[in-house]
PDB file of N, CA, C, O and CB in Angstrom:
ATOM      1  N   MET A   1       5.536  -3.505 -26.468  1.00  0.00           N
ATOM      2  CA  MET A   1       4.272  -3.262 -25.800  1.00  0.00           C
ATOM      3  C   MET A   1       3.974  -4.376 -24.789  1.00  0.00           C
ATOM      4  O   MET A   1       3.956  -4.116 -23.586  1.00  0.00           O
ATOM      5  CB  MET A   1       3.140  -3.151 -26.829  1.00  0.00           C
ATOM      6  N   PHE A   2       3.742  -5.601 -25.249  1.00  0.00           N
ATOM      7  CA  PHE A   2       3.483  -6.737 -24.368  1.00  0.00           C
ATOM      8  C   PHE A   2       4.595  -7.757 -24.518  1.00  0.00           C
ATOM      9  O   PHE A   2       5.086  -7.997 -25.621  1.00  0.00           O
ATOM     10  CB  PHE A   2       2.112  -7.380 -24.678  1.00  0.00           C
ATOM     11  N   ASP A   3       4.987  -8.351 -23.410  1.00  0.00           N
ATOM     12  CA  ASP A   3       5.836  -9.536 -23.498  1.00  0.00           C
ATOM     13  C   ASP A   3       4.943 -10.703 -23.869  1.00  0.00           C
ATOM     14  O   ASP A   3       3.718 -10.606 -23.794  1.00  0.00           O
ATOM     15  CB  ASP A   3       6.604  -9.807 -22.152  1.00  0.00           C
ATOM     16  N   PHE A   4       5.557 -11.809 -24.271  1.00  0.00           N
ATOM     17  CA  PHE A   4       4.777 -12.980 -24.680  1.00  0.00           C
ATOM     18  C   PHE A   4       3.953 -13.518 -23.514  1.00  0.00           C
ATOM     19  O   PHE A   4       2.812 -13.933 -23.713  1.00  0.00           O
ATOM     20  CB  PHE A   4       5.702 -14.080 -25.224  1.00  0.00           C
ATOM     21  N   ASP A   5       4.515 -13.519 -22.290  1.00  0.00           N
ATOM     22  CA  ASP A   5       3.792 -13.996 -21.108  1.00  0.00           C
ATOM     23  C   ASP A   5       2.573 -13.123 -20.824  1.00  0.00           C
ATOM     24  O   ASP A   5       1.503 -13.630 -20.488  1.00  0.00           O
ATOM     25  CB  ASP A   5       4.719 -14.018 -19.883  1.00  0.00           C
ATOM     26  N   GLN A   6       2.741 -11.824 -20.960  1.00  0.00           N
ATOM     27  CA  GLN A   6       1.611 -10.924 -20.734  1.00  0.00           C
ATOM     28  C   GLN A   6       0.534 -11.138 -21.795  1.00  0.00           C
ATOM     29  O   GLN A   6      -0.658 -11.073 -21.498  1.00  0.00           O
ATOM     30  CB  GLN A   6       2.079  -9.457 -20.738  1.00  0.00           C
ATOM     31  N   TYR A   7       0.953 -11.392 -23.021  1.00  0.00           N
ATOM     32  CA  TYR A   7       0.005 -11.656 -24.096  1.00  0.00           C
ATOM     33  C   TYR A   7      -0.802 -12.920 -23.816  1.00  0.00           C
ATOM     34  O   TYR A   7      -2.018 -12.940 -24.005  1.00  0.00           O
ATOM     35  CB  TYR A   7       0.737 -11.783 -25.431  1.00  0.00           C
ATOM     36  N   LEU A   8      -0.117 -13.983 -23.364  1.00  0.00           N
ATOM     37  CA  LEU A   8      -0.827 -15.220 -23.020  1.00  0.00           C
ATOM     38  C   LEU A   8      -1.768 -15.015 -21.836  1.00  0.00           C
ATOM     39  O   LEU A   8      -2.872 -15.559 -21.820  1.00  0.00           O
ATOM     40  CB  LEU A   8       0.174 -16.334 -22.701  1.00  0.00           C
ATOM     41  N   GLY A   9      -1.342 -14.243 -20.858  1.00  0.00           N
ATOM     42  CA  GLY A   9      -2.203 -13.932 -19.717  1.00  0.00           C
ATOM     43  C   GLY A   9      -3.440 -13.166 -20.143  1.00  0.00           C
ATOM     44  O   GLY A   9      -4.544 -13.437 -19.671  1.00  0.00           O
ATOM     45  N   PHE A  10      -3.247 -12.206 -21.041  1.00  0.00           N
ATOM     46  CA  PHE A  10      -4.369 -11.427 -21.545  1.00  0.00           C
ATOM     47  C   PHE A  10      -5.347 -12.314 -22.316  1.00  0.00           C
ATOM     48  O   PHE A  10      -6.561 -12.177 -22.165  1.00  0.00           O
ATOM     49  CB  PHE A  10      -3.866 -10.289 -22.438  1.00  0.00           C
ATOM     50  N   LEU A  11      -4.817 -13.231 -23.147  1.00  0.00           N
ATOM     51  CA  LEU A  11      -5.688 -14.159 -23.877  1.00  0.00           C
ATOM     52  C   LEU A  11      -6.430 -15.092 -22.929  1.00  0.00           C
ATOM     53  O   LEU A  11      -7.606 -15.387 -23.143  1.00  0.00           O
ATOM     54  CB  LEU A  11      -4.871 -14.979 -24.875  1.00  0.00           C
ATOM     55  N   ALA A  12      -5.751 -15.558 -21.883  1.00  0.00           N
ATOM     56  CA  ALA A  12      -6.411 -16.417 -20.890  1.00  0.00           C
ATOM     57  C   ALA A  12      -7.515 -15.643 -20.187  1.00  0.00           C
ATOM     58  O   ALA A  12      -8.599 -16.181 -19.961  1.00  0.00           O
ATOM     59  CB  ALA A  12      -5.389 -16.954 -19.855  1.00  0.00           C
ATOM     60  N   PHE A  13      -7.253 -14.381 -19.838  1.00  0.00           N
ATOM     61  CA  PHE A  13      -8.268 -13.542 -19.197  1.00  0.00           C
ATOM     62  C   PHE A  13      -9.482 -13.357 -20.107  1.00  0.00           C
ATOM     63  O   PHE A  13     -10.619 -13.489 -19.656  1.00  0.00           O
ATOM     64  CB  PHE A  13      -7.674 -12.174 -18.824  1.00  0.00           C
ATOM     65  N   LEU A  14      -9.250 -13.057 -21.368  1.00  0.00           N
ATOM     66  CA  LEU A  14     -10.364 -12.873 -22.300  1.00  0.00           C
ATOM     67  C   LEU A  14     -11.157 -14.165 -22.482  1.00  0.00           C
ATOM     68  O   LEU A  14     -12.384 -14.137 -22.583  1.00  0.00           O
ATOM     69  CB  LEU A  14      -9.847 -12.383 -23.655  1.00  0.00           C
ATOM     70  N   THR A  15     -10.453 -15.294 -22.523  1.00  0.00           N
ATOM     71  CA  THR A  15     -11.126 -16.585 -22.681  1.00  0.00           C
ATOM     72  C   THR A  15     -12.023 -16.871 -21.490  1.00  0.00           C
ATOM     73  O   THR A  15     -13.182 -17.250 -21.659  1.00  0.00           O
ATOM     74  CB  THR A  15     -10.101 -17.713 -22.853  1.00  0.00           C
ATOM     75  N   ILE A  16     -11.491 -16.692 -20.285  1.00  0.00           N
ATOM     76  CA  ILE A  16     -12.278 -16.944 -19.076  1.00  0.00           C
ATOM     77  C   ILE A  16     -13.460 -15.988 -18.997  1.00  0.00           C
ATOM     78  O   ILE A  16     -14.563 -16.392 -18.627  1.00  0.00           O
ATOM     79  CB  ILE A  16     -11.401 -16.807 -17.820  1.00  0.00           C
ATOM     80  N   LEU A  17     -13.240 -14.728 -19.340  1.00  0.00           N
ATOM     81  CA  LEU A  17     -14.320 -13.741 -19.323  1.00  0.00           C
ATOM     82  C   LEU A  17     -15.420 -14.112 -20.312  1.00  0.00           C
ATOM     83  O   LEU A  17     -16.604 -14.010 -19.992  1.00  0.00           O
ATOM     84  CB  LEU A  17     -13.774 -12.347 -19.644  1.00  0.00           C
ATOM     85  N   THR A  18     -15.035 -14.538 -21.504  1.00  0.00           N
ATOM     86  CA  THR A  18     -16.010 -14.912 -22.527  1.00  0.00           C
ATOM     87  C   THR A  18     -16.795 -16.155 -22.120  1.00  0.00           C
ATOM     88  O   THR A  18     -18.013 -16.211 -22.293  1.00  0.00           O
ATOM     89  CB  THR A  18     -15.308 -15.152 -23.865  1.00  0.00           C
ATOM     90  N   ILE A  19     -16.088 -17.160 -21.572  1.00  0.00           N
ATOM     91  CA  ILE A  19     -16.773 -18.371 -21.115  1.00  0.00           C
ATOM     92  C   ILE A  19     -17.757 -18.025 -20.005  1.00  0.00           C
ATOM     93  O   ILE A  19     -18.880 -18.529 -19.999  1.00  0.00           O
ATOM     94  CB  ILE A  19     -15.754 -19.427 -20.623  1.00  0.00           C
ATOM     95  N   GLY A  20     -17.358 -17.181 -19.073  1.00  0.00           N
ATOM     96  CA  GLY A  20     -18.252 -16.766 -17.991  1.00  0.00           C
ATOM     97  C   GLY A  20     -19.473 -16.020 -18.509  1.00  0.00           C
ATOM     98  O   GLY A  20     -20.583 -16.218 -18.017  1.00  0.00           O
ATOM     99  N   PHE A  21     -19.266 -15.164 -19.500  1.00  0.00           N
ATOM    100  CA  PHE A  21     -20.388 -14.412 -20.061  1.00  0.00           C
ATOM    101  C   PHE A  21     -21.403 -15.349 -20.706  1.00  0.00           C
ATOM    102  O   PHE A  21     -22.603 -15.220 -20.463  1.00  0.00           O
ATOM    103  CB  PHE A  21     -19.887 -13.388 -21.088  1.00  0.00           C
ATOM    104  N   TRP A  22     -20.936 -16.295 -21.530  1.00  0.00           N
ATOM    105  CA  TRP A  22     -21.868 -17.196 -22.207  1.00  0.00           C
ATOM    106  C   TRP A  22     -22.524 -18.164 -21.233  1.00  0.00           C
ATOM    107  O   TRP A  22     -23.677 -18.547 -21.429  1.00  0.00           O
ATOM    108  CB  TRP A  22     -21.150 -17.972 -23.300  1.00  0.00           C
ATOM    109  N   LEU A  23     -21.808 -18.566 -20.183  1.00  0.00           N
ATOM    110  CA  LEU A  23     -22.412 -19.405 -19.153  1.00  0.00           C
ATOM    111  C   LEU A  23     -23.522 -18.648 -18.446  1.00  0.00           C
ATOM    112  O   LEU A  23     -24.577 -19.217 -18.165  1.00  0.00           O
ATOM    113  CB  LEU A  23     -21.355 -19.874 -18.141  1.00  0.00           C
ATOM    114  N   MET A  24     -23.300 -17.370 -18.154  1.00  0.00           N
ATOM    115  CA  MET A  24     -24.332 -16.561 -17.511  1.00  0.00           C
ATOM    116  C   MET A  24     -25.557 -16.434 -18.427  1.00  0.00           C
ATOM    117  O   MET A  24     -26.688 -16.564 -17.959  1.00  0.00           O
ATOM    118  CB  MET A  24     -23.777 -15.162 -17.152  1.00  0.00           C
ATOM    119  N   ILE A  25     -25.349 -16.184 -19.709  1.00  0.00           N
ATOM    120  CA  ILE A  25     -26.463 -16.083 -20.655  1.00  0.00           C
ATOM    121  C   ILE A  25     -27.227 -17.403 -20.714  1.00  0.00           C
ATOM    122  O   ILE A  25     -28.458 -17.403 -20.726  1.00  0.00           O
ATOM    123  CB  ILE A  25     -25.952 -15.695 -22.063  1.00  0.00           C
ATOM    124  N   PHE A  26     -26.512 -18.529 -20.751  1.00  0.00           N
ATOM    125  CA  PHE A  26     -27.160 -19.837 -20.790  1.00  0.00           C
ATOM    126  C   PHE A  26     -28.001 -20.069 -19.546  1.00  0.00           C
ATOM    127  O   PHE A  26     -29.149 -20.502 -19.648  1.00  0.00           O
ATOM    128  CB  PHE A  26     -26.120 -20.943 -20.932  1.00  0.00           C
ATOM    129  N   LEU A  27     -27.449 -19.789 -18.379  1.00  0.00           N
ATOM    130  CA  LEU A  27     -28.180 -20.029 -17.133  1.00  0.00           C
ATOM    131  C   LEU A  27     -29.381 -19.102 -16.998  1.00  0.00           C
ATOM    132  O   LEU A  27     -30.440 -19.523 -16.533  1.00  0.00           O
ATOM    133  CB  LEU A  27     -27.255 -19.853 -15.935  1.00  0.00           C
ATOM    134  N   VAL A  28     -29.225 -17.861 -17.396  1.00  0.00           N
ATOM    135  CA  VAL A  28     -30.337 -16.907 -17.304  1.00  0.00           C
ATOM    136  C   VAL A  28     -31.481 -17.314 -18.227  1.00  0.00           C
ATOM    137  O   VAL A  28     -32.645 -17.053 -17.923  1.00  0.00           O
ATOM    138  CB  VAL A  28     -29.859 -15.484 -17.652  1.00  0.00           C
ATOM    139  N   SER A  29     -31.161 -17.950 -19.349  1.00  0.00           N
ATOM    140  CA  SER A  29     -32.224 -18.356 -20.276  1.00  0.00           C
ATOM    141  C   SER A  29     -32.763 -19.746 -19.963  1.00  0.00           C
ATOM    142  O   SER A  29     -33.924 -20.025 -20.264  1.00  0.00           O
ATOM    143  CB  SER A  29     -31.711 -18.320 -21.704  1.00  0.00           C
ATOM    144  N   PHE A  30     -31.965 -20.622 -19.373  1.00  0.00           N
ATOM    145  CA  PHE A  30     -32.369 -22.011 -19.183  1.00  0.00           C
ATOM    146  C   PHE A  30     -33.117 -22.233 -17.872  1.00  0.00           C
ATOM    147  O   PHE A  30     -34.079 -23.000 -17.841  1.00  0.00           O
ATOM    148  CB  PHE A  30     -31.157 -22.906 -19.231  1.00  0.00           C
ATOM    149  N   ILE A  31     -32.701 -21.585 -16.802  1.00  0.00           N
ATOM    150  CA  ILE A  31     -33.311 -21.835 -15.491  1.00  0.00           C
ATOM    151  C   ILE A  31     -34.785 -21.417 -15.454  1.00  0.00           C
ATOM    152  O   ILE A  31     -35.594 -22.192 -14.944  1.00  0.00           O
ATOM    153  CB  ILE A  31     -32.536 -21.088 -14.403  1.00  0.00           C
ATOM    154  N   PRO A  32     -35.188 -20.245 -15.962  1.00  0.00           N
ATOM    155  CA  PRO A  32     -36.630 -19.935 -15.969  1.00  0.00           C
ATOM    156  C   PRO A  32     -37.446 -20.923 -16.802  1.00  0.00           C
ATOM    157  O   PRO A  32     -38.580 -21.243 -16.445  1.00  0.00           O
ATOM    158  CB  PRO A  32     -36.853 -18.527 -16.500  1.00  0.00           C
ATOM    159  N   TYR A  33     -36.883 -21.406 -17.902  1.00  0.00           N
ATOM    160  CA  TYR A  33     -37.560 -22.403 -18.727  1.00  0.00           C
ATOM    161  C   TYR A  33     -37.761 -23.689 -17.943  1.00  0.00           C
ATOM    162  O   TYR A  33     -38.826 -24.301 -18.010  1.00  0.00           O
ATOM    163  CB  TYR A  33     -36.762 -22.680 -20.009  1.00  0.00           C
ATOM    164  N   TRP A  34     -36.756 -24.093 -17.211  1.00  0.00           N
ATOM    165  CA  TRP A  34     -36.800 -25.316 -16.406  1.00  0.00           C
ATOM    166  C   TRP A  34     -37.830 -25.180 -15.284  1.00  0.00           C
ATOM    167  O   TRP A  34     -38.628 -26.090 -15.063  1.00  0.00           O
ATOM    168  CB  TRP A  34     -35.406 -25.631 -15.818  1.00  0.00           C
ATOM    169  N   ILE A  35     -37.817 -24.058 -14.582  1.00  0.00           N
ATOM    170  CA  ILE A  35     -38.764 -23.834 -13.485  1.00  0.00           C
ATOM    171  C   ILE A  35     -40.186 -23.758 -14.026  1.00  0.00           C
ATOM    172  O   ILE A  35     -41.102 -24.330 -13.436  1.00  0.00           O
ATOM    173  CB  ILE A  35     -38.414 -22.542 -12.713  1.00  0.00           C
ATOM    174  N   GLY A  36     -40.380 -23.061 -15.135  1.00  0.00           N
ATOM    175  CA  GLY A  36     -41.714 -22.951 -15.727  1.00  0.00           C
ATOM    176  C   GLY A  36     -42.251 -24.299 -16.167  1.00  0.00           C
ATOM    177  O   GLY A  36     -43.427 -24.592 -15.954  1.00  0.00           O
ATOM    178  N   GLY A  37     -41.415 -25.125 -16.774  1.00  0.00           N
ATOM    179  CA  GLY A  37     -41.845 -26.461 -17.190  1.00  0.00           C
ATOM    180  C   GLY A  37     -42.212 -27.328 -16.002  1.00  0.00           C
ATOM    181  O   GLY A  37     -43.181 -28.085 -16.065  1.00  0.00           O
ATOM    182  N   THR A  38     -41.456 -27.230 -14.925  1.00  0.00           N
ATOM    183  CA  THR A  38     -41.751 -28.001 -13.716  1.00  0.00           C
ATOM    184  C   THR A  38     -43.080 -27.564 -13.115  1.00  0.00           C
ATOM    185  O   THR A  38     -43.887 -28.404 -12.718  1.00  0.00           O
ATOM    186  CB  THR A  38     -40.624 -27.842 -12.682  1.00  0.00           C
ATOM    187  N   LEU A  39     -43.308 -26.272 -13.047  1.00  0.00           N
ATOM    188  CA  LEU A  39     -44.572 -25.774 -12.489  1.00  0.00           C
ATOM    189  C   LEU A  39     -45.759 -26.202 -13.351  1.00  0.00           C
ATOM    190  O   LEU A  39     -46.798 -26.600 -12.823  1.00  0.00           O
ATOM    191  CB  LEU A  39     -44.536 -24.239 -12.365  1.00  0.00           C
ATOM    192  N   LEU A  40     -45.611 -26.122 -14.655  1.00  0.00           N
ATOM    193  CA  LEU A  40     -46.682 -26.535 -15.558  1.00  0.00           C
ATOM    194  C   LEU A  40     -46.968 -28.032 -15.426  1.00  0.00           C
ATOM    195  O   LEU A  40     -48.126 -28.448 -15.421  1.00  0.00           O
ATOM    196  CB  LEU A  40     -46.317 -26.192 -17.008  1.00  0.00           C
ATOM    197  N   GLU A  41     -45.923 -28.829 -15.321  1.00  0.00           N
ATOM    198  CA  GLU A  41     -46.108 -30.272 -15.168  1.00  0.00           C
ATOM    199  C   GLU A  41     -46.804 -30.599 -13.844  1.00  0.00           C
ATOM    200  O   GLU A  41     -47.688 -31.455 -13.810  1.00  0.00           O
ATOM    201  CB  GLU A  41     -44.753 -30.997 -15.248  1.00  0.00           C
ATOM    202  N   ASN A  42     -46.423 -29.940 -12.772  1.00  0.00           N
ATOM    203  CA  ASN A  42     -47.079 -30.158 -11.477  1.00  0.00           C
ATOM    204  C   ASN A  42     -48.549 -29.745 -11.528  1.00  0.00           C
ATOM    205  O   ASN A  42     -49.411 -30.413 -10.958  1.00  0.00           O
ATOM    206  CB  ASN A  42     -46.351 -29.377 -10.369  1.00  0.00           C
ATOM    207  N   PHE A  43     -48.824 -28.637 -12.215  1.00  0.00           N
ATOM    208  CA  PHE A  43     -50.211 -28.179 -12.344  1.00  0.00           C
ATOM    209  C   PHE A  43     -51.049 -29.219 -13.093  1.00  0.00           C
ATOM    210  O   PHE A  43     -52.181 -29.511 -12.705  1.00  0.00           O
ATOM    211  CB  PHE A  43     -50.268 -26.815 -13.077  1.00  0.00           C
ATOM    212  N   LYS A  44     -50.483 -29.774 -14.169  1.00  0.00           N
ATOM    213  CA  LYS A  44     -51.215 -30.794 -14.936  1.00  0.00           C
ATOM    214  C   LYS A  44     -51.450 -32.053 -14.105  1.00  0.00           C
ATOM    215  O   LYS A  44     -52.528 -32.644 -14.170  1.00  0.00           O
ATOM    216  CB  LYS A  44     -50.447 -31.151 -16.217  1.00  0.00           C
ATOM    217  N   LEU A  45     -50.454 -32.466 -13.330  1.00  0.00           N
ATOM    218  CA  LEU A  45     -50.611 -33.651 -12.495  1.00  0.00           C
ATOM    219  C   LEU A  45     -51.689 -33.444 -11.433  1.00  0.00           C
ATOM    220  O   LEU A  45     -52.490 -34.343 -11.180  1.00  0.00           O
ATOM    221  CB  LEU A  45     -49.284 -34.010 -11.831  1.00  0.00           C
ATOM    222  N   LYS A  46     -51.711 -32.271 -10.814  1.00  0.00           N
ATOM    223  CA  LYS A  46     -52.735 -31.984  -9.797  1.00  0.00           C
ATOM    224  C   LYS A  46     -54.119 -31.934 -10.430  1.00  0.00           C
ATOM    225  O   LYS A  46     -55.092 -32.399  -9.837  1.00  0.00           O
ATOM    226  CB  LYS A  46     -52.432 -30.651  -9.078  1.00  0.00           C
ATOM    227  N   ARG A  47     -54.211 -31.373 -11.630  1.00  0.00           N
ATOM    228  CA  ARG A  47     -55.496 -31.297 -12.317  1.00  0.00           C
ATOM    229  C   ARG A  47     -55.994 -32.702 -12.678  1.00  0.00           C
ATOM    230  O   ARG A  47     -57.184 -32.989 -12.553  1.00  0.00           O
ATOM    231  CB  ARG A  47     -55.379 -30.423 -13.586  1.00  0.00           C
ATOM    232  N   GLU A  48     -55.085 -33.576 -13.126  1.00  0.00           N
ATOM    233  CA  GLU A  48     -55.478 -34.954 -13.429  1.00  0.00           C
ATOM    234  C   GLU A  48     -55.897 -35.707 -12.176  1.00  0.00           C
ATOM    235  O   GLU A  48     -56.815 -36.525 -12.224  1.00  0.00           O
ATOM    236  CB  GLU A  48     -54.335 -35.690 -14.114  1.00  0.00           C
ATOM    237  N   ALA A  49     -55.229 -35.438 -11.043  1.00  0.00           N
ATOM    238  CA  ALA A  49     -55.584 -36.110  -9.793  1.00  0.00           C
ATOM    239  C   ALA A  49     -56.982 -35.678  -9.342  1.00  0.00           C
ATOM    240  O   ALA A  49     -57.769 -36.503  -8.881  1.00  0.00           O
ATOM    241  CB  ALA A  49     -54.539 -35.800  -8.689  1.00  0.00           C
ATOM    242  N   LYS A  50     -57.285 -34.393  -9.476  1.00  0.00           N
ATOM    243  CA  LYS A  50     -58.632 -33.924  -9.108  1.00  0.00           C
ATOM    244  C   LYS A  50     -59.687 -34.529 -10.025  1.00  0.00           C
ATOM    245  O   LYS A  50     -60.767 -34.907  -9.571  1.00  0.00           O
ATOM    246  CB  LYS A  50     -58.705 -32.385  -9.165  1.00  0.00           C
ATOM    247  N   LYS A  51     -59.374 -34.619 -11.314  1.00  0.00           N
ATOM    248  CA  LYS A  51     -60.314 -35.190 -12.271  1.00  0.00           C
ATOM    249  C   LYS A  51     -60.570 -36.663 -11.962  1.00  0.00           C
ATOM    250  O   LYS A  51     -61.712 -37.117 -12.025  1.00  0.00           O
ATOM    251  CB  LYS A  51     -59.787 -35.029 -13.703  1.00  0.00           C
ATOM    252  N   ALA A  52     -59.512 -37.418 -11.627  1.00  0.00           N
ATOM    253  CA  ALA A  52     -59.654 -38.825 -11.292  1.00  0.00           C
ATOM    254  C   ALA A  52     -60.424 -38.988  -9.979  1.00  0.00           C
ATOM    255  O   ALA A  52     -61.166 -39.955  -9.811  1.00  0.00           O
ATOM    256  CB  ALA A  52     -58.274 -39.495 -11.194  1.00  0.00           C
ATOM    257  N   GLU A  53     -60.250 -38.052  -9.060  1.00  0.00           N
ATOM    258  CA  GLU A  53     -60.956 -38.122  -7.764  1.00  0.00           C
ATOM    259  C   GLU A  53     -62.456 -37.891  -7.962  1.00  0.00           C
ATOM    260  O   GLU A  53     -63.281 -38.521  -7.300  1.00  0.00           O
ATOM    261  CB  GLU A  53     -60.379 -37.073  -6.764  1.00  0.00           C
ATOM    262  N   ARG A  54     -62.799 -36.988  -8.873  1.00  0.00           N
ATOM    263  CA  ARG A  54     -64.219 -36.726  -9.125  1.00  0.00           C
ATOM    264  C   ARG A  54     -64.904 -37.914  -9.792  1.00  0.00           C
ATOM    265  O   ARG A  54     -66.064 -38.215  -9.510  1.00  0.00           O
ATOM    266  CB  ARG A  54     -64.379 -35.484  -9.995  1.00  0.00           C
ATOM    267  N   GLU A  55     -64.172 -38.584 -10.680  1.00  0.00           N
ATOM    268  CA  GLU A  55     -64.755 -39.711 -11.411  1.00  0.00           C
ATOM    269  C   GLU A  55     -64.907 -40.950 -10.524  1.00  0.00           C
ATOM    270  O   GLU A  55     -65.800 -41.767 -10.751  1.00  0.00           O
ATOM    271  CB  GLU A  55     -63.894 -40.048 -12.628  1.00  0.00           C
ATOM    272  N   ALA A  56     -64.050 -41.092  -9.528  1.00  0.00           N
ATOM    273  CA  ALA A  56     -64.080 -42.304  -8.686  1.00  0.00           C
ATOM    274  C   ALA A  56     -65.090 -42.184  -7.550  1.00  0.00           C
ATOM    275  O   ALA A  56     -65.238 -43.113  -6.755  1.00  0.00           O
ATOM    276  CB  ALA A  56     -62.690 -42.581  -8.107  1.00  0.00           C
TER     277      ALA A  56
END
């Protein structure tokens, strides 16, 4: 059915495909979290700056 070289090629293909799939899942879940945290932090900093401006 398969020669040994073809078998190794098939395993390499499956490995690369699997790594790519999990990398895509990681990026799809991590990037929105990162952007949301950055936006929330900027919002808090601006709110603190306005509060400090009112008090001064």
